[in-house]
Biotite code that builds the C-alpha atoms (Angstrom):
import biotite.structure as struc

atoms = struc.array([
    struc.Atom([161.556, 68.927, 76.173], chain_id="A", res_id=1, res_name="MET", atom_name="CA", element="C"),
    struc.Atom([163.241, 70.936, 73.256], chain_id="A", res_id=2, res_name="ASN", atom_name="CA", element="C"),
    struc.Atom([162.932, 74.763, 72.825], chain_id="A", res_id=3, res_name="LYS", atom_name="CA", element="C"),
    struc.Atom([160.742, 75.909, 70.293], chain_id="A", res_id=4, res_name="ALA", atom_name="CA", element="C"),
    struc.Atom([161.805, 77.646, 67.185], chain_id="A", res_id=5, res_name="SER", atom_name="CA", element="C"),
    struc.Atom([160.066, 79.087, 64.091], chain_id="A", res_id=6, res_name="LEU", atom_name="CA", element="C"),
    struc.Atom([159.552, 77.178, 60.967], chain_id="A", res_id=7, res_name="TYR", atom_name="CA", element="C"),
    struc.Atom([157.926, 77.966, 57.872], chain_id="A", res_id=8, res_name="ASN", atom_name="CA", element="C"),
    struc.Atom([154.600, 76.611, 58.130], chain_id="A", res_id=9, res_name="ILE", atom_name="CA", element="C"),
    struc.Atom([154.574, 75.688, 54.118], chain_id="A", res_id=10, res_name="LYS", atom_name="CA", element="C"),
    struc.Atom([157.865, 73.817, 54.426], chain_id="A", res_id=11, res_name="GLU", atom_name="CA", element="C"),
    struc.Atom([156.725, 71.380, 56.877], chain_id="A", res_id=12, res_name="LEU", atom_name="CA", element="C"),
    struc.Atom([155.342, 68.029, 55.509], chain_id="A", res_id=13, res_name="GLY", atom_name="CA", element="C"),
    struc.Atom([151.790, 66.216, 56.843], chain_id="A", res_id=14, res_name="LEU", atom_name="CA", element="C"),
    struc.Atom([151.602, 63.240, 58.631], chain_id="A", res_id=15, res_name="ASN", atom_name="CA", element="C"),
    struc.Atom([147.545, 63.271, 58.413], chain_id="A", res_id=16, res_name="GLN", atom_name="CA", element="C"),
    struc.Atom([145.197, 63.145, 55.570], chain_id="A", res_id=17, res_name="ILE", atom_name="CA", element="C"),
    struc.Atom([142.148, 64.546, 57.548], chain_id="A", res_id=18, res_name="TYR", atom_name="CA", element="C"),
    struc.Atom([141.393, 67.201, 59.891], chain_id="A", res_id=19, res_name="LEU", atom_name="CA", element="C"),
    struc.Atom([138.766, 66.848, 62.557], chain_id="A", res_id=20, res_name="SER", atom_name="CA", element="C"),
    struc.Atom([136.142, 69.873, 62.150], chain_id="A", res_id=21, res_name="SER", atom_name="CA", element="C"),
    struc.Atom([135.612, 69.886, 65.826], chain_id="A", res_id=22, res_name="LYS", atom_name="CA", element="C"),
    struc.Atom([139.532, 70.253, 66.675], chain_id="A", res_id=23, res_name="LYS", atom_name="CA", element="C"),
    struc.Atom([139.641, 73.005, 64.154], chain_id="A", res_id=24, res_name="VAL", atom_name="CA", element="C"),
    struc.Atom([136.821, 74.464, 65.735], chain_id="A", res_id=25, res_name="GLU", atom_name="CA", element="C"),
    struc.Atom([138.103, 74.251, 69.301], chain_id="A", res_id=26, res_name="ASN", atom_name="CA", element="C"),
    struc.Atom([141.687, 76.066, 67.990], chain_id="A", res_id=27, res_name="VAL", atom_name="CA", element="C"),
    struc.Atom([139.626, 78.632, 66.521], chain_id="A", res_id=28, res_name="ARG", atom_name="CA", element="C"),
    struc.Atom([138.160, 79.629, 69.711], chain_id="A", res_id=29, res_name="GLN", atom_name="CA", element="C"),
    struc.Atom([141.141, 80.300, 71.261], chain_id="A", res_id=30, res_name="TRP", atom_name="CA", element="C"),
    struc.Atom([143.609, 81.334, 68.432], chain_id="A", res_id=31, res_name="PHE", atom_name="CA", element="C"),
    struc.Atom([144.908, 84.773, 68.544], chain_id="A", res_id=32, res_name="SER", atom_name="CA", element="C"),
    struc.Atom([147.107, 86.341, 65.791], chain_id="A", res_id=33, res_name="LEU", atom_name="CA", element="C"),
    struc.Atom([149.675, 87.502, 68.630], chain_id="A", res_id=34, res_name="ASP", atom_name="CA", element="C"),
    struc.Atom([150.801, 83.785, 69.073], chain_id="A", res_id=35, res_name="MET", atom_name="CA", element="C"),
    struc.Atom([150.600, 84.024, 72.866], chain_id="A", res_id=36, res_name="LEU", atom_name="CA", element="C"),
    struc.Atom([148.427, 81.281, 73.491], chain_id="A", res_id=37, res_name="SER", atom_name="CA", element="C"),
    struc.Atom([149.740, 78.758, 70.746], chain_id="A", res_id=38, res_name="PHE", atom_name="CA", element="C"),
    struc.Atom([151.414, 75.631, 72.171], chain_id="A", res_id=39, res_name="GLN", atom_name="CA", element="C"),
    struc.Atom([154.337, 74.635, 69.940], chain_id="A", res_id=40, res_name="PRO", atom_name="CA", element="C"),
    struc.Atom([153.424, 72.058, 67.425], chain_id="A", res_id=41, res_name="ILE", atom_name="CA", element="C"),
    struc.Atom([155.576, 68.845, 67.075], chain_id="A", res_id=42, res_name="GLU", atom_name="CA", element="C"),
    struc.Atom([157.468, 68.158, 64.222], chain_id="A", res_id=43, res_name="ILE", atom_name="CA", element="C"),
    struc.Atom([160.264, 65.076, 63.621], chain_id="A", res_id=44, res_name="TYR", atom_name="CA", element="C"),
    struc.Atom([162.578, 64.758, 60.059], chain_id="A", res_id=45, res_name="HIS", atom_name="CA", element="C"),
    struc.Atom([161.754, 61.865, 58.204], chain_id="A", res_id=46, res_name="PHE", atom_name="CA", element="C"),
    struc.Atom([164.518, 61.566, 55.925], chain_id="A", res_id=47, res_name="GLY", atom_name="CA", element="C"),
    struc.Atom([163.059, 63.679, 53.414], chain_id="A", res_id=48, res_name="ASP", atom_name="CA", element="C"),
    struc.Atom([162.046, 66.831, 55.498], chain_id="A", res_id=49, res_name="LYS", atom_name="CA", element="C"),
    struc.Atom([160.353, 68.127, 58.825], chain_id="A", res_id=50, res_name="PHE", atom_name="CA", element="C"),
    struc.Atom([156.676, 66.589, 59.063], chain_id="A", res_id=51, res_name="ARG", atom_name="CA", element="C"),
    struc.Atom([154.521, 67.729, 61.388], chain_id="A", res_id=52, res_name="ILE", atom_name="CA", element="C"),
    struc.Atom([153.814, 64.809, 64.313], chain_id="A", res_id=53, res_name="THR", atom_name="CA", element="C"),
    struc.Atom([151.545, 66.658, 66.564], chain_id="A", res_id=54, res_name="ASP", atom_name="CA", element="C"),
    struc.Atom([149.547, 69.762, 66.074], chain_id="A", res_id=55, res_name="GLY", atom_name="CA", element="C"),
    struc.Atom([147.880, 69.545, 62.314], chain_id="A", res_id=56, res_name="HIS", atom_name="CA", element="C"),
    struc.Atom([144.786, 71.399, 63.400], chain_id="A", res_id=57, res_name="SER", atom_name="CA", element="C"),
    struc.Atom([146.854, 74.098, 65.370], chain_id="A", res_id=58, res_name="ARG", atom_name="CA", element="C"),
    struc.Atom([149.004, 74.588, 61.983], chain_id="A", res_id=59, res_name="ALA", atom_name="CA", element="C"),
    struc.Atom([145.856, 74.777, 59.628], chain_id="A", res_id=60, res_name="TYR", atom_name="CA", element="C"),
    struc.Atom([143.959, 77.542, 61.962], chain_id="A", res_id=61, res_name="VAL", atom_name="CA", element="C"),
    struc.Atom([147.584, 79.509, 61.998], chain_id="A", res_id=62, res_name="ALA", atom_name="CA", element="C"),
    struc.Atom([147.769, 79.065, 57.913], chain_id="A", res_id=63, res_name="TRP", atom_name="CA", element="C"),
    struc.Atom([144.136, 80.002, 57.457], chain_id="A", res_id=64, res_name="GLU", atom_name="CA", element="C"),
    struc.Atom([144.795, 83.162, 59.467], chain_id="A", res_id=65, res_name="ASN", atom_name="CA", element="C"),
    struc.Atom([148.126, 84.055, 57.546], chain_id="A", res_id=66, res_name="GLY", atom_name="CA", element="C"),
    struc.Atom([150.884, 82.847, 60.014], chain_id="A", res_id=67, res_name="ILE", atom_name="CA", element="C"),
    struc.Atom([153.880, 82.050, 57.852], chain_id="A", res_id=68, res_name="GLU", atom_name="CA", element="C"),
    struc.Atom([155.685, 80.690, 60.594], chain_id="A", res_id=69, res_name="LYS", atom_name="CA", element="C"),
    struc.Atom([155.158, 78.695, 63.820], chain_id="A", res_id=70, res_name="ILE", atom_name="CA", element="C"),
    struc.Atom([156.725, 77.749, 66.698], chain_id="A", res_id=71, res_name="PRO", atom_name="CA", element="C"),
    struc.Atom([157.522, 74.091, 66.725], chain_id="A", res_id=72, res_name="ALA", atom_name="CA", element="C"),
    struc.Atom([159.711, 71.456, 68.736], chain_id="A", res_id=73, res_name="ILE", atom_name="CA", element="C"),
    struc.Atom([161.577, 68.377, 67.436], chain_id="A", res_id=74, res_name="ILE", atom_name="CA", element="C"),
    struc.Atom([159.486, 65.503, 68.654], chain_id="A", res_id=75, res_name="SER", atom_name="CA", element="C"),
    struc.Atom([161.529, 63.306, 71.540], chain_id="A", res_id=76, res_name="ASP", atom_name="CA", element="C"),
    struc.Atom([158.623, 60.831, 71.904], chain_id="A", res_id=77, res_name="SER", atom_name="CA", element="C"),
    struc.Atom([158.938, 57.503, 71.649], chain_id="A", res_id=78, res_name="GLU", atom_name="CA", element="C"),
    struc.Atom([155.896, 57.255, 69.793], chain_id="A", res_id=79, res_name="ILE", atom_name="CA", element="C"),
    struc.Atom([157.419, 59.235, 66.888], chain_id="A", res_id=80, res_name="VAL", atom_name="CA", element="C"),
    struc.Atom([161.201, 57.923, 67.173], chain_id="A", res_id=81, res_name="THR", atom_name="CA", element="C"),
    struc.Atom([160.757, 54.461, 68.201], chain_id="A", res_id=82, res_name="GLY", atom_name="CA", element="C"),
    struc.Atom([161.060, 51.761, 65.646], chain_id="A", res_id=83, res_name="GLU", atom_name="CA", element="C"),
    struc.Atom([157.240, 51.003, 64.958], chain_id="A", res_id=84, res_name="LEU", atom_name="CA", element="C"),
    struc.Atom([156.508, 54.843, 65.305], chain_id="A", res_id=85, res_name="GLY", atom_name="CA", element="C"),
    struc.Atom([158.871, 55.339, 62.494], chain_id="A", res_id=86, res_name="GLN", atom_name="CA", element="C"),
    struc.Atom([157.270, 52.711, 60.233], chain_id="A", res_id=87, res_name="ILE", atom_name="CA", element="C"),
    struc.Atom([153.897, 54.005, 61.189], chain_id="A", res_id=88, res_name="GLN", atom_name="CA", element="C"),
    struc.Atom([154.908, 57.697, 60.480], chain_id="A", res_id=89, res_name="TYR", atom_name="CA", element="C"),
    struc.Atom([156.608, 56.746, 57.339], chain_id="A", res_id=90, res_name="LYS", atom_name="CA", element="C"),
    struc.Atom([153.377, 55.214, 55.854], chain_id="A", res_id=91, res_name="HIS", atom_name="CA", element="C"),
    struc.Atom([151.590, 58.428, 56.975], chain_id="A", res_id=92, res_name="ASP", atom_name="CA", element="C"),
    struc.Atom([153.919, 60.469, 54.948], chain_id="A", res_id=93, res_name="GLY", atom_name="CA", element="C"),
    struc.Atom([153.353, 57.789, 51.971], chain_id="A", res_id=94, res_name="ILE", atom_name="CA", element="C"),
    struc.Atom([149.389, 58.277, 52.343], chain_id="A", res_id=95, res_name="TRP", atom_name="CA", element="C"),
    struc.Atom([149.948, 62.337, 52.026], chain_id="A", res_id=96, res_name="CYS", atom_name="CA", element="C"),
    struc.Atom([152.056, 61.899, 49.092], chain_id="A", res_id=97, res_name="GLU", atom_name="CA", element="C"),
    struc.Atom([149.625, 59.627, 47.435], chain_id="A", res_id=98, res_name="ARG", atom_name="CA", element="C"),
    struc.Atom([146.990, 62.217, 47.889], chain_id="A", res_id=99, res_name="PHE", atom_name="CA", element="C"),
    struc.Atom([149.362, 65.069, 46.814], chain_id="A", res_id=100, res_name="GLY", atom_name="CA", element="C"),
    struc.Atom([148.979, 66.827, 50.147], chain_id="A", res_id=101, res_name="LEU", atom_name="CA", element="C"),
    struc.Atom([152.107, 68.843, 50.335], chain_id="A", res_id=102, res_name="LYS", atom_name="CA", element="C"),
    struc.Atom([151.758, 71.179, 53.275], chain_id="A", res_id=103, res_name="ASP", atom_name="CA", element="C"),
    struc.Atom([149.002, 72.174, 55.587], chain_id="A", res_id=104, res_name="ILE", atom_name="CA", element="C"),
    struc.Atom([147.277, 74.371, 52.948], chain_id="A", res_id=105, res_name="SER", atom_name="CA", element="C"),
    struc.Atom([146.333, 70.712, 51.313], chain_id="A", res_id=106, res_name="PHE", atom_name="CA", element="C"),
    struc.Atom([144.128, 69.880, 54.012], chain_id="A", res_id=107, res_name="LEU", atom_name="CA", element="C"),
    struc.Atom([141.525, 72.884, 53.442], chain_id="A", res_id=108, res_name="HIS", atom_name="CA", element="C"),
    struc.Atom([138.758, 70.528, 51.804], chain_id="A", res_id=109, res_name="ASN", atom_name="CA", element="C"),
    struc.Atom([139.700, 67.758, 53.896], chain_id="A", res_id=110, res_name="ARG", atom_name="CA", element="C"),
    struc.Atom([138.180, 68.590, 57.235], chain_id="A", res_id=111, res_name="ILE", atom_name="CA", element="C"),
    struc.Atom([135.616, 65.917, 58.505], chain_id="A", res_id=112, res_name="LEU", atom_name="CA", element="C"),
    struc.Atom([132.800, 65.775, 61.014], chain_id="A", res_id=113, res_name="ALA", atom_name="CA", element="C"),
    struc.Atom([134.453, 64.485, 64.034], chain_id="A", res_id=114, res_name="HIS", atom_name="CA", element="C"),
    struc.Atom([132.657, 61.111, 63.924], chain_id="A", res_id=115, res_name="ASP", atom_name="CA", element="C"),
    struc.Atom([133.805, 60.942, 60.137], chain_id="A", res_id=116, res_name="LYS", atom_name="CA", element="C"),
    struc.Atom([137.290, 61.766, 61.049], chain_id="A", res_id=117, res_name="TYR", atom_name="CA", element="C"),
    struc.Atom([137.679, 59.170, 63.865], chain_id="A", res_id=118, res_name="VAL", atom_name="CA", element="C"),
    struc.Atom([136.199, 56.611, 61.456], chain_id="A", res_id=119, res_name="GLU", atom_name="CA", element="C"),
    struc.Atom([138.489, 57.281, 58.590], chain_id="A", res_id=120, res_name="LEU", atom_name="CA", element="C"),
    struc.Atom([141.854, 58.708, 60.155], chain_id="A", res_id=121, res_name="TRP", atom_name="CA", element="C"),
    struc.Atom([141.780, 56.975, 63.544], chain_id="A", res_id=122, res_name="MET", atom_name="CA", element="C"),
    struc.Atom([140.341, 54.233, 62.199], chain_id="A", res_id=123, res_name="GLY", atom_name="CA", element="C"),
    struc.Atom([142.823, 53.968, 59.716], chain_id="A", res_id=124, res_name="ARG", atom_name="CA", element="C"),
    struc.Atom([145.665, 54.446, 62.107], chain_id="A", res_id=125, res_name="CYS", atom_name="CA", element="C"),
    struc.Atom([144.525, 51.807, 64.217], chain_id="A", res_id=126, res_name="ASP", atom_name="CA", element="C"),
    struc.Atom([144.389, 49.179, 61.004], chain_id="A", res_id=127, res_name="LYS", atom_name="CA", element="C"),
    struc.Atom([147.850, 50.271, 60.149], chain_id="A", res_id=128, res_name="MET", atom_name="CA", element="C"),
    struc.Atom([148.964, 49.646, 63.597], chain_id="A", res_id=129, res_name="TYR", atom_name="CA", element="C"),
    struc.Atom([147.577, 46.376, 63.575], chain_id="A", res_id=130, res_name="ASP", atom_name="CA", element="C"),
    struc.Atom([149.437, 45.592, 60.594], chain_id="A", res_id=131, res_name="LEU", atom_name="CA", element="C"),
    struc.Atom([152.931, 47.122, 61.435], chain_id="A", res_id=132, res_name="VAL", atom_name="CA", element="C"),
    struc.Atom([152.699, 45.030, 64.729], chain_id="A", res_id=133, res_name="CYS", atom_name="CA", element="C"),
    struc.Atom([151.600, 41.726, 62.870], chain_id="A", res_id=134, res_name="ALA", atom_name="CA", element="C"),
    struc.Atom([154.876, 42.121, 60.878], chain_id="A", res_id=135, res_name="ILE", atom_name="CA", element="C"),
    struc.Atom([157.260, 43.437, 63.720], chain_id="A", res_id=136, res_name="HIS", atom_name="CA", element="C"),
    struc.Atom([155.924, 40.563, 65.913], chain_id="A", res_id=137, res_name="ASN", atom_name="CA", element="C"),
    struc.Atom([156.602, 37.827, 63.134], chain_id="A", res_id=138, res_name="ASN", atom_name="CA", element="C"),
    struc.Atom([152.650, 36.981, 62.943], chain_id="A", res_id=139, res_name="ILE", atom_name="CA", element="C"),
    struc.Atom([152.625, 38.080, 59.884], chain_id="A", res_id=140, res_name="LEU", atom_name="CA", element="C"),
    struc.Atom([155.327, 37.221, 57.096], chain_id="A", res_id=141, res_name="ASP", atom_name="CA", element="C"),
    struc.Atom([157.036, 40.611, 56.017], chain_id="A", res_id=142, res_name="LYS", atom_name="CA", element="C"),
    struc.Atom([158.208, 38.733, 52.779], chain_id="A", res_id=143, res_name="ASP", atom_name="CA", element="C"),
    struc.Atom([154.617, 37.333, 51.892], chain_id="A", res_id=144, res_name="LEU", atom_name="CA", element="C"),
    struc.Atom([153.408, 40.692, 53.066], chain_id="A", res_id=145, res_name="HIS", atom_name="CA", element="C"),
    struc.Atom([155.428, 42.402, 50.497], chain_id="A", res_id=146, res_name="GLU", atom_name="CA", element="C"),
    struc.Atom([154.427, 40.328, 47.812], chain_id="A", res_id=147, res_name="ALA", atom_name="CA", element="C"),
    struc.Atom([150.935, 40.999, 48.769], chain_id="A", res_id=148, res_name="HIS", atom_name="CA", element="C"),
    struc.Atom([151.689, 44.799, 48.327], chain_id="A", res_id=149, res_name="LEU", atom_name="CA", element="C"),
    struc.Atom([152.778, 44.401, 45.009], chain_id="A", res_id=150, res_name="ILE", atom_name="CA", element="C"),
    struc.Atom([150.101, 42.105, 43.727], chain_id="A", res_id=151, res_name="GLU", atom_name="CA", element="C"),
    struc.Atom([147.632, 44.614, 45.170], chain_id="A", res_id=152, res_name="PHE", atom_name="CA", element="C"),
    struc.Atom([149.223, 47.463, 43.562], chain_id="A", res_id=153, res_name="GLU", atom_name="CA", element="C"),
    struc.Atom([148.980, 45.933, 40.272], chain_id="A", res_id=154, res_name="ASN", atom_name="CA", element="C"),
    struc.Atom([145.222, 45.774, 40.775], chain_id="A", res_id=155, res_name="LYS", atom_name="CA", element="C"),
    struc.Atom([145.172, 49.488, 41.682], chain_id="A", res_id=156, res_name="GLY", atom_name="CA", element="C"),
    struc.Atom([144.617, 49.055, 45.336], chain_id="A", res_id=157, res_name="LEU", atom_name="CA", element="C"),
    struc.Atom([147.011, 50.277, 48.369], chain_id="A", res_id=158, res_name="TYR", atom_name="CA", element="C"),
    struc.Atom([146.988, 48.225, 51.494], chain_id="A", res_id=159, res_name="ILE", atom_name="CA", element="C"),
    struc.Atom([146.907, 50.653, 54.609], chain_id="A", res_id=160, res_name="TYR", atom_name="CA", element="C"),
    struc.Atom([145.939, 47.881, 57.463], chain_id="A", res_id=161, res_name="GLY", atom_name="CA", element="C"),
    struc.Atom([144.755, 44.486, 58.629], chain_id="A", res_id=162, res_name="ILE", atom_name="CA", element="C"),
    struc.Atom([141.979, 43.267, 60.481], chain_id="A", res_id=163, res_name="SER", atom_name="CA", element="C"),
    struc.Atom([142.983, 42.046, 64.082], chain_id="A", res_id=164, res_name="GLU", atom_name="CA", element="C"),
    struc.Atom([142.355, 38.095, 62.974], chain_id="A", res_id=165, res_name="ASP", atom_name="CA", element="C"),
    struc.Atom([144.788, 39.070, 59.941], chain_id="A", res_id=166, res_name="LEU", atom_name="CA", element="C"),
    struc.Atom([142.081, 37.515, 57.477], chain_id="A", res_id=167, res_name="SER", atom_name="CA", element="C"),
    struc.Atom([141.177, 41.011, 55.680], chain_id="A", res_id=168, res_name="LEU", atom_name="CA", element="C"),
    struc.Atom([143.370, 43.725, 54.217], chain_id="A", res_id=169, res_name="TYR", atom_name="CA", element="C"),
    struc.Atom([142.144, 47.172, 54.162], chain_id="A", res_id=170, res_name="TYR", atom_name="CA", element="C"),
    struc.Atom([142.885, 48.950, 51.033], chain_id="A", res_id=171, res_name="CYS", atom_name="CA", element="C"),
    struc.Atom([142.105, 51.830, 48.843], chain_id="A", res_id=172, res_name="GLU", atom_name="CA", element="C"),
    struc.Atom([142.438, 52.940, 45.379], chain_id="A", res_id=173, res_name="ASP", atom_name="CA", element="C"),
    struc.Atom([144.140, 55.960, 43.930], chain_id="A", res_id=174, res_name="ILE", atom_name="CA", element="C"),
    struc.Atom([141.188, 58.313, 44.574], chain_id="A", res_id=175, res_name="ASN", atom_name="CA", element="C"),
    struc.Atom([140.871, 57.132, 48.295], chain_id="A", res_id=176, res_name="GLY", atom_name="CA", element="C"),
    struc.Atom([137.665, 54.590, 47.678], chain_id="A", res_id=177, res_name="ASN", atom_name="CA", element="C"),
    struc.Atom([138.029, 52.242, 50.575], chain_id="A", res_id=178, res_name="LEU", atom_name="CA", element="C"),
    struc.Atom([137.337, 48.322, 50.310], chain_id="A", res_id=179, res_name="LYS", atom_name="CA", element="C"),
    struc.Atom([138.246, 45.281, 52.171], chain_id="A", res_id=180, res_name="THR", atom_name="CA", element="C"),
    struc.Atom([139.749, 42.336, 50.502], chain_id="A", res_id=181, res_name="GLU", atom_name="CA", element="C"),
    struc.Atom([140.723, 38.648, 51.581], chain_id="A", res_id=182, res_name="PRO", atom_name="CA", element="C"),
    struc.Atom([144.456, 38.540, 52.549], chain_id="A", res_id=183, res_name="ARG", atom_name="CA", element="C"),
    struc.Atom([145.754, 35.783, 50.156], chain_id="A", res_id=184, res_name="PRO", atom_name="CA", element="C"),
    struc.Atom([147.087, 32.865, 51.782], chain_id="A", res_id=185, res_name="LYS", atom_name="CA", element="C"),
])
C-alpha cells in the first residue's frame, strides 16, 4: 500500500452522487480535529483529476469540520485499476458531473437515509456493473448499445444500467428522475 500524502479536499473529484446518513453519522462519532484516528481515503487519477474512490463519508465529515487537507493514498486496488473498474469509475465521474457535483461540499444536500442510499446508490452501481459486464463479455453488442445511448439521450434520458435479463435499461433524466425503458432490439 502507498504512503499517505496530504491533498486539498476541495480539489478532489467525486465518484459518488449520494452519501449514507448512517455512514456519515458513524464517522462523526469517532472524528477528531487532530486527525489521529483518520484512516487515509483512497484516490485515483482518472485522466482529468484525482477522484475519491473510497472514503467519501470520511472526506465529507472532514470538510464539514473545516479540514482543508486530508491524508490520502493512491488506490492500487484491482477494483479501481482493472479494466472493468476503470469503466465503472468513468461512469461514476460522469454521473457526478451531470449533477454538478464538483467536490465533497456538493454532497451536503445529497445525504440519504441508509436504506435509500442502498437502493439509489448501491443499486445503481449494481445495475451499471451488469451493463459493463454484459458489454465486456460480448453478451450485449457494444455498437448497438452506443446507438441506444444516443437514441435515449435524444429523448432526454441517460442510461445508467441494465436488468440482469438484459430486457430493461435503467435510465434517468437530467433531474435524476429514474425510470425503466424496454431495451430496443
